[in-house]
VOGU-3710 file (C-alpha; in Angstrom, 3 decimals, decimal comma):
1> msnteisaqe> -0,268/-17,783/38,279  -1,761/-15,653/35,548  -2,801/-16,776/32,435  -0,447/-14,864/30,244  2,765/-15,668/31,901  5,509/-18,176/31,169  8,611/-18,944/32,842  12,147/-19,107/31,289  12,274/-22,910/31,514  8,881/-22,923/29,648
11> lksdiqkkip> 9,876/-20,835/26,878  13,216/-22,788/26,595  11,240/-25,680/25,957  9,021/-24,345/23,311  12,288/-22,853/21,456  14,119/-26,453/21,711  10,991/-28,037/20,388  10,683/-25,426/17,599  7,073/-24,460/18,209  6,273/-21,340/16,102
21> llildlrsse> 7,104/-18,246/18,315  7,327/-14,575/17,700  9,539/-13,263/21,047  9,217/-9,677/21,040  11,705/-7,706/23,476  10,441/-4,315/24,417  13,420/-3,047/26,003  15,468/-0,026/24,723  17,494/-0,376/21,430  20,729/-0,797/23,127
31> nfmnghvegs> 19,471/-3,558/25,921  18,515/-5,291/23,260  21,788/-5,308/21,122  23,933/-5,603/24,138  21,720/-9,311/24,755  18,747/-11,008/24,052  17,138/-14,276/23,666  17,786/-16,113/20,485  15,136/-15,465/17,833  13,784/-12,303/19,161
41> anaictnmqq> 13,112/-9,071/17,738  13,343/-5,661/19,143  9,639/-3,835/19,565  9,944/-0,379/20,294  6,971/1,978/19,582  7,191/5,491/20,146  3,527/6,537/20,458  0,093/4,691/20,744  -0,908/4,965/17,042  2,150/3,159/16,117
51> keavisklpk> 1,438/1,040/18,897  -2,119/0,325/17,571  -1,058/0,183/13,864  1,793/-2,803/14,772  -0,524/-4,861/16,635  -3,046/-4,786/13,917  -0,568/-6,233/11,419  0,500/-9,045/13,759  -0,031/-12,309/13,423  -3,203/-13,943/15,400
61> nqkiilvded> -2,272/-17,925/14,831  1,271/-17,769/16,379  1,899/-17,811/19,828  3,669/-14,461/20,879  6,216/-14,119/24,134  6,920/-10,581/24,960  10,118/-9,887/26,879  11,457/-6,769/29,284  13,749/-5,596/32,054  11,658/-7,662/35,287
71> gtesaknast> 8,190/-8,356/33,315  6,308/-5,441/34,496  5,616/-3,729/31,234  5,472/-6,960/29,183  2,723/-8,180/31,485  0,424/-5,314/30,693  0,830/-5,627/27,230  0,352/-9,265/27,398  -2,670/-8,977/28,916  -3,725/-6,245/25,998
81> lsglgfdayf> -3,043/-8,850/23,331  -4,881/-11,679/24,851  -7,655/-9,512/25,127  -7,960/-9,084/21,881  -7,321/-12,468/20,477  -3,701/-12,953/20,476  -2,151/-16,379/21,972  0,293/-13,802/24,028  2,507/-14,238/26,980  5,059/-12,739/29,138
91> lkngikswte> 8,227/-13,723/30,516  8,007/-14,061/34,324  10,414/-11,494/36,162  11,734/-10,711/32,071  15,300/-10,917/30,741  17,052/-11,275/34,418  15,294/-14,936/34,704  16,691/-16,304/31,280  20,060/-17,907/32,428  20,765/-19,126/28,841
101> klvksshetm> 23,696/-17,567/26,299  22,344/-14,357/25,232  22,929/-13,354/21,792  24,635/-9,863/20,739  23,330/-7,861/17,877  25,559/-5,425/15,410  22,490/-4,378/14,048  20,253/-1,118/14,858  16,572/-1,933/15,510  15,878/1,046/13,055
111> tsneslwdsl> 17,624/2,926/10,235  17,205/6,619/9,598  16,137/7,884/6,121  20,137/9,857/6,242  21,574/6,408/7,271  19,922/4,392/4,377  20,932/6,892/1,710  24,719/7,111/2,881  24,613/3,342/2,884  23,340/3,198/-0,654
121> knnkdvllld> 25,267/5,921/-1,826  28,831/3,978/-0,471  27,646/0,594/-2,673  26,954/-1,196/0,823  25,653/-4,742/0,177  22,111/-3,466/1,340  18,958/-5,850/0,476  16,039/-3,540/0,253  12,798/-5,226/1,235  9,620/-3,636/0,657
131> vrepteftef> 7,155/-5,275/2,417  3,958/-3,487/1,140  1,012/-5,039/-0,932  2,160/-5,369/-5,117  -0,012/-2,706/-5,861  1,386/-0,129/-3,247  4,845/-1,573/-4,341  4,261/-0,857/-8,321  3,393/2,554/-7,375  6,560/4,090/-6,040
141> kipgsvnipl> 9,493/2,355/-4,479  13,030/3,045/-3,475  15,026/1,608/-7,009  16,772/-1,547/-6,531  14,213/-2,740/-4,217  12,838/-6,281/-3,829  8,797/-6,468/-2,968  7,544/-9,412/-0,512  4,327/-8,613/1,214  4,197/-9,036/5,075
151> sklftsdidk> 1,499/-11,660/4,697  4,357/-13,860/3,322  6,873/-13,457/5,688  4,628/-15,556/7,933  3,928/-18,084/5,451  6,701/-18,616/3,063  9,799/-20,723/3,357  11,786/-17,507/3,265  14,835/-19,336/2,993  14,661/-19,784/0,068
161> iiprdkkivt> 14,011/-16,396/-1,140  15,888/-14,193/1,298  19,719/-14,100/1,205  21,447/-14,474/4,453  24,834/-12,331/3,656  23,477/-9,164/2,905  22,068/-6,360/5,601  18,360/-6,483/5,303  16,387/-3,130/5,578  12,488/-3,723/5,713
171> icshgnramv> 10,485/-0,912/3,892  7,080/0,110/4,035  4,714/3,177/3,993  5,276/4,516/7,268  7,661/2,085/9,087  4,709/0,019/11,005  4,670/-3,157/8,601  8,299/-3,177/8,322  8,938/-3,392/12,142  6,586/-6,243/12,388
181> atfalakngy> 8,350/-7,654/9,323  11,810/-7,783/11,067  9,647/-9,701/13,602  9,053/-12,328/11,181  12,337/-12,231/10,192  13,760/-12,653/13,529  11,513/-15,810/13,901  13,447/-17,201/11,089  16,821/-16,655/12,350  17,409/-13,161/9,974
191> estsleggla> 18,713/-10,139/11,787  17,187/-6,726/9,669  16,367/-3,501/10,152  13,381/-1,336/9,572  13,492/1,951/8,021  12,274/4,254/10,436  9,132/6,355/8,874  8,854/4,452/6,191  8,718/5,957/2,519  7,509/8,931/3,899
201> kwnqvleysi> 9,837/9,675/5,797  12,262/8,669/2,946  10,998/11,441/0,501  12,817/14,325/3,101  16,269/13,418/2,142  17,861/15,967/0,175  21,019/15,897/-1,329  23,311/18,304/-3,272  25,706/18,368/-6,374  27,634/21,108/-7,668
211> avkkddliii> 26,092/21,934/-10,931  28,124/24,580/-12,211  31,145/26,690/-10,607  32,818/28,896/-12,802  34,509/32,158/-11,969  32,378/34,126/-9,533  29,237/31,656/-10,420  28,057/28,798/-8,500  25,116/26,603/-9,095  24,126/23,754/-6,600
221> qvekvgkgcl> 21,398/21,412/-7,564  19,940/19,967/-4,375  17,797/16,622/-4,968  14,932/15,440/-2,877  16,237/11,659/-3,276  13,314/10,220/-2,531  10,920/11,918/-5,028  12,814/13,202/-7,815  12,332/16,828/-6,694  15,304/19,210/-7,782
231> syivgsegna> 16,325/22,591/-6,478  18,991/25,269/-6,948  21,317/27,925/-4,645  22,609/30,351/-7,349  25,714/32,280/-5,641  27,523/35,240/-6,682  30,112/37,223/-4,550  28,943/35,199/-1,342  25,318/35,865/-1,696  22,591/33,422/-2,839
241> ivvdptypps> 19,162/32,991/-4,636  17,396/29,992/-4,010  15,340/28,304/-6,625  11,906/26,140/-5,414  13,547/24,917/-2,034  11,916/21,788/-0,672  11,170/20,976/2,714  13,340/20,686/5,444  14,546/24,619/4,307  17,051/24,274/7,311
251> rylefakkeg> 19,181/21,496/4,778  19,621/24,724/2,130  21,426/26,996/5,010  23,345/23,904/5,775  24,159/23,585/2,065  24,877/27,390/1,173  26,945/27,585/4,410  29,319/24,544/3,366  30,131/26,541/0,077  30,343/29,746/1,471
261> lniikvidth> 27,138/31,202/0,626  24,327/33,571/1,916  21,084/33,104/0,977  19,135/36,472/0,306  16,672/35,992/-1,820  14,085/32,730/-2,628  11,587/32,121/-5,702  9,783/29,459/-6,935  8,995/28,575/-10,580  5,411/28,243/-10,211
271> qhadhvsaak> 2,561/26,890/-7,746  3,909/23,641/-7,215  1,525/20,517/-7,298  3,299/17,336/-5,877  5,602/18,515/-2,965  5,309/20,928/-0,330  6,980/24,386/-1,359  9,579/25,455/1,439  10,223/29,184/0,017  8,076/30,929/2,768
281> elseianaql> 9,651/29,007/5,516  13,279/29,169/4,026  12,729/33,131/3,118  11,859/33,673/7,068  14,687/31,552/8,795  17,210/33,151/6,302  15,784/36,588/6,477  15,414/36,440/2,446  13,074/38,157/0,289  10,650/36,010/-1,398
291> yfsaredyki> 9,527/36,117/-4,804  6,375/34,604/-6,782  5,049/35,019/-10,192  2,752/37,787/-10,391  0,493/35,896/-12,773  -0,328/33,177/-9,693  -2,432/34,121/-6,853  -1,173/33,767/-3,374  -2,431/34,594/-0,064  1,359/34,913/1,485
301> khtkvddgef> 3,389/37,804/1,593  5,718/38,318/-1,219  7,195/40,153/-4,180  5,729/39,996/-7,338  8,103/39,168/-10,319  6,771/39,248/-14,397  7,794/38,673/-17,886  10,900/40,867/-18,403  11,943/41,890/-15,329  15,330/41,021/-13,503
311> isvgkkqlkv> 16,674/39,521/-9,903  20,208/40,111/-8,604  22,617/38,301/-6,991  25,965/39,439/-6,845  27,365/40,094/-9,970  24,603/37,782/-11,550  21,105/38,563/-12,740  18,436/35,853/-13,480  15,930/37,423/-16,002  12,272/36,591/-15,658
321> vhtpghtags> 10,707/34,718/-18,662  6,759/33,650/-18,563  6,825/30,260/-19,751  3,048/29,044/-19,305  1,902/25,786/-20,113  2,276/23,998/-16,848  0,577/26,484/-14,920  -0,460/29,758/-16,387  1,469/31,432/-14,564  4,584/29,902/-14,543
331> mtyvldnica> 8,536/31,969/-14,972  11,821/30,648/-15,986  14,724/31,928/-14,954  17,275/32,758/-17,467  20,975/33,314/-16,218  23,059/35,135/-19,095  21,949/32,415/-21,408  24,213/30,190/-19,093  21,289/28,223/-17,841  17,595/28,443/-17,003
341> fcgdtlftes> 15,707/27,198/-14,607  12,331/26,347/-16,021  10,582/24,385/-13,035  8,208/21,954/-14,551  7,950/23,281/-17,981  10,747/20,911/-19,394  12,609/17,713/-17,967  15,819/15,703/-19,180  13,157/12,944/-20,185  10,288/14,672/-20,742
351> igrpdlrdqa> 7,901/17,388/-21,018  5,308/19,475/-18,376  1,686/18,498/-18,311  -0,836/21,156/-19,115  -3,567/19,424/-17,295  -3,427/20,110/-13,199  -5,504/22,844/-13,322  -8,363/21,228/-15,736  -7,531/23,361/-18,611  -5,595/20,678/-20,713
361> eefadelyet> -6,490/22,065/-24,209  -5,703/25,884/-23,511  -2,746/25,041/-21,430  -1,356/22,427/-24,215  -1,520/25,190/-26,606  0,252/27,229/-24,165  2,958/25,105/-23,531  3,556/24,334/-27,427  4,307/27,904/-27,746  6,459/28,101/-24,617
371> lhnkllnlpq> 8,681/25,534/-25,703  9,189/26,224/-29,421  9,185/29,647/-29,183  11,267/30,315/-25,711  13,236/27,469/-24,179  14,234/25,537/-27,732  15,415/29,162/-29,259  17,891/29,823/-26,400  21,173/29,112/-26,996  21,593/25,285/-27,939
381> ntkifpthhg> 23,930/24,278/-25,445  22,208/26,569/-22,574  21,672/24,175/-19,390  17,994/24,015/-18,578  17,678/22,898/-15,072  14,346/21,428/-14,101  12,491/20,959/-10,772  12,046/17,202/-11,357  13,256/14,119/-12,796  11,434/10,673/-13,338
391> egvkpiengv> 12,101/7,326/-11,426  15,031/5,486/-13,241  16,066/8,618/-15,208  20,233/8,874/-14,885  22,191/12,366/-14,362  23,412/13,954/-17,440  26,971/14,388/-15,685  28,761/14,536/-12,348  25,571/13,418/-10,576  23,557/16,535/-12,381
401> yfttpkmakn> 20,188/16,295/-14,073  19,568/19,258/-16,853  18,729/19,142/-20,772  19,609/22,021/-23,492  17,660/22,861/-26,327  19,769/20,827/-28,506  19,008/17,882/-26,483  15,373/18,652/-25,730  14,632/18,752/-29,516  15,005/14,998/-29,945
411> lplldlpkke> 12,092/14,461/-27,098  8,866/12,969/-28,069  6,325/15,275/-29,252  8,523/18,048/-29,793  8,566/16,856/-33,365  4,736/17,359/-33,984  2,860/20,734/-35,470  1,111/22,361/-33,236  -2,276/21,154/-33,593  -1,195/17,492/-33,412
421> fvskvvsmtt> 0,886/18,566/-30,214  -2,096/19,599/-28,287  -4,532/16,825/-29,066  -1,922/14,095/-28,545  -0,853/15,909/-25,312  -4,545/16,171/-23,912  -5,599/13,122/-24,790  -2,860/11,676/-22,841  -3,748/10,312/-19,232  -1,413/10,100/-16,408
431> prpmnystii> -2,890/9,609/-12,463  -2,449/12,955/-10,956  0,148/13,306/-7,921  -1,339/12,043/-4,255  -2,747/14,958/-2,387  -2,246/17,950/-5,349  -5,251/19,572/-4,792  -4,207/19,609/-0,926  -0,632/20,708/-1,392  -1,700/23,463/-4,208
441> kvnrgdipli> -3,650/24,895/-1,637  -1,343/24,791/0,989  1,769/26,372/-1,335  -1,077/28,972/-2,154  -1,615/29,968/1,370  -5,459/29,022/1,212  -5,003/26,317/4,310  -2,354/26,379/7,142  0,907/24,276/6,769  1,294/21,664/9,688
451> eneipdlemg> 4,990/20,653/9,264  4,643/17,046/10,327  2,012/16,121/7,554  4,342/16,996/4,831  6,004/13,465/4,516  2,277/12,213/3,985  1,483/14,830/1,728  4,367/14,040/-0,698  4,028/10,139/-0,257  4,228/8,851/-3,748
461> pnrcsie> 6,253/9,730/-7,054  6,028/12,939/-8,972  3,904/13,220/-11,917  4,457/16,282/-13,285  5,478/15,280/-16,370  3,933/13,768/-19,482  5,191/10,070/-19,902
//
């Protein structure tokens, strides 16, 4: 008899004696949900990298029982775990040998970012359980989530801190710790679901709202929910321009089609530093013309636009206005003084930061001129649409984020004379966006884009404003 083998009778005895066990079911999610050993958790790793990451988070001071259909795969995995120092066993002959009652489950093992977003939008009673360390949680999180580090789930009396009347979704950076958290919860009689791909994938959810719909004009605001990035589809006579698209670009085609629009042009307001631009890829899949600022360097084939020029769509024209300060080449696109798309120059709650190109004092000087002599000089009720919003910032109306010159004049710093403004802005230190130098190189075309790396590159909050 193998020293990692355990019979159904022995497992039943251990459960009755309430010996601390981690029972991990290696079968498919469907089979697990149709019936599993009480207190077990579904453990499915999609690749070797994930498997290694999950194993590294398992506790070595608890007995681990692996279950599959017939004991074949679980025997191999138990042997591997045992060789790594775990007290690991497999159920002899698998689930087929279990004669006790099997427990059915209505909880999927994993939930996608889109499914979680639907649940949150519909106000379903969900407990977002973030199992990262407190320092990670402080950096960025899904609003409303609760932080209990993974290690505490194995050692704490979690009945006192986790309710049993809510659907629990476990969360971490990439989904590995979250999966292990479902093991710890199952051991204590909780059913839970882990967020597939973690916060990295959460940052890829796109949602849209109608910002303006008047006569032949429609403006759609697209939000990258997990990161607060904002982009726009501007339509007239059935055609559309997309401003500052983010990944995944295919979603813009879907959104445009829903509103009866055909994307013919794509523009970026500036070279972004905190997210990967989808402008090039969207222009390719939509067969649309691509525009970038003439005052920024790109190694990507495009049409240059500069101050005073116009870009047309249907009956409408966007006037190009050079608005430096956040970057040297930032452009704002003004539509009939009804609205303006200003990139990262001005936000609902703040102003753009001038230090991401290491010329803070020079850029702060230009930022002052841009804000006071260009954006704030637009008609007072012009809707100014930014490319980001900060954590906790609420939409102004109908789920849409914007500001106006009248509203913006009440922001901190904008009541200072120029010399004080520059001094104050330069002295303010805010952490830079994670991976910002690499993102700039990707967006400039200096290095190739590897699409499956985008979630990790964009990990973390947007940090293009002064806080």
